[in-house]
C-alpha positions in Angstrom: 109.1 72.6 158.5 112.4 73.1 156.6 113.0 71.0 153.5 115.1 67.9 154.1 114.1 67.7 157.8 111.4 65.4 159.0 109.9 65.0 162.4 109.3 61.6 164.0 107.2 60.6 167.0 109.1 61.3 170.2 110.2 64.7 169.1 113.5 63.7 167.3 114.2 65.1 163.9 116.7 63.9 161.4 117.8 64.9 157.9 116.7 62.8 155.0 120.2 61.6 154.5 122.5 60.8 157.4 126.1 61.6 157.8 126.9 57.9 158.0 125.3 57.4 154.6 127.4 60.1 153.0 130.5 58.8 154.8 129.9 55.3 153.4 129.4 56.6 149.9 132.5 58.8 150.0 134.8 56.3 151.6 133.4 53.6 149.3 134.3 55.7 146.3 137.8 56.4 147.7 138.3 52.7 148.3 137.3 51.9 144.7 139.7 54.5 143.3 142.6 53.2 145.5 141.7 49.5 145.1 144.3 49.2 142.3 147.0 49.8 145.0 145.9 46.7 146.8 146.1 47.6 150.5 144.5 51.0 150.1 141.4 49.5 148.6 141.3 46.7 151.0 141.6 48.9 154.1 139.4 51.7 152.9 136.9 49.2 151.6 136.6 47.6 155.1 136.1 51.0 156.7 133.4 51.8 154.1 131.6 48.5 154.8 131.5 49.3 158.5 130.1 52.8 157.7 127.5 51.5 155.3 126.3 48.9 157.8 126.0 51.6 160.5 124.1 53.8 158.1 121.8 50.9 157.1 121.2 50.2 160.8 120.2 53.8 161.3 117.8 53.7 158.4 116.3 50.5 159.7 115.8 52.0 163.2 114.0 54.9 161.7 116.7 57.5 162.6 117.5 58.3 159.0 115.9 58.1 155.6 117.3 56.9 152.3 118.8 53.6 151.6 120.4 54.6 148.3 123.6 56.1 149.6 124.6 53.4 152.1 123.7 50.6 149.6 125.7 52.3 146.9 128.6 52.8 149.3 128.4 49.2 150.4 128.5 48.0 146.8 131.5 50.2 146.0 133.2 49.0 149.2 132.6 45.3 148.4 134.0 45.7 144.9 137.1 47.6 146.3 137.7 44.8 148.9 137.4 42.1 146.2 139.9 44.0 143.9 142.3 44.7 146.8 142.1 41.1 148.0 142.8 39.8 144.5 145.8 42.1 144.1 147.2 41.4 147.5 146.4 37.6 147.5 150.0 36.5 146.8 151.2 38.6 149.7 148.5 37.4 152.1 149.0 33.8 151.0 152.8 33.9 151.5 152.5 35.5 154.9 150.1 32.8 156.1 152.3 30.1 154.6 155.4 31.6 156.3 153.7 31.8 159.7 152.4 28.3 159.3 155.7 26.7 158.3 158.1 28.7 160.4 156.4 28.3 163.8 154.5 25.1 163.7 157.3 22.8 162.5 158.9 20.1 164.7 162.5 19.1 164.5 161.6 16.2 162.2 159.6 18.4 159.8 162.3 21.0 159.8 165.0 18.4 159.0 162.9 16.8 156.2 162.4 20.2 154.6 166.0 21.3 154.9 167.7 21.5 151.5 171.3 21.8 152.5 173.6 21.6 155.6 173.1 25.3 156.4 169.3 24.8 156.8 169.9 21.6 158.8 172.1 23.6 161.2 169.3 26.2 161.4 166.9 23.5 162.4 169.3 22.3 165.0 169.5 25.8 166.5 165.8 26.3 166.4 165.1 23.0 168.2 168.3 22.9 170.2 166.9 21.3 173.4 165.0 18.6 171.5 168.1 17.9 169.4 170.3 17.6 172.5 167.9 15.2 174.1 167.5 13.0 171.0 171.0 13.1 169.6 173.5 13.8 172.4 176.4 12.3 170.5 175.8 14.4 167.3 175.8 17.9 168.8 179.0 18.9 166.9 177.9 17.5 163.6 
């Protein structure tokens, strides 16, 4: 039997380290290197987490050997995701805040948060039907 190849009952043979294990380790390393850019580490880290989970599932099912590479890849990926998230947190937080405040506001909330007349007019235009119904005599104000 060739070195690095093992035979299992049922006639299937696999290498001692699967391609998914190598993929998880390589992409996890790339994610860690690019984590300082924020989005690069976050996205590559998530891909590496998926690859590591697939590799670990293959090891658990007996279709591959060696837990070292996928566990190391998973560790690198998790660190990269954490670093990327910390770097991009202000962007993520402001995007969620923007979506929450811009779409979920009622006319009253919008008018309370309006700082000047321009913002009040913007509230009127965003909620024009409600404004016309509630204040028919103030439409030109």
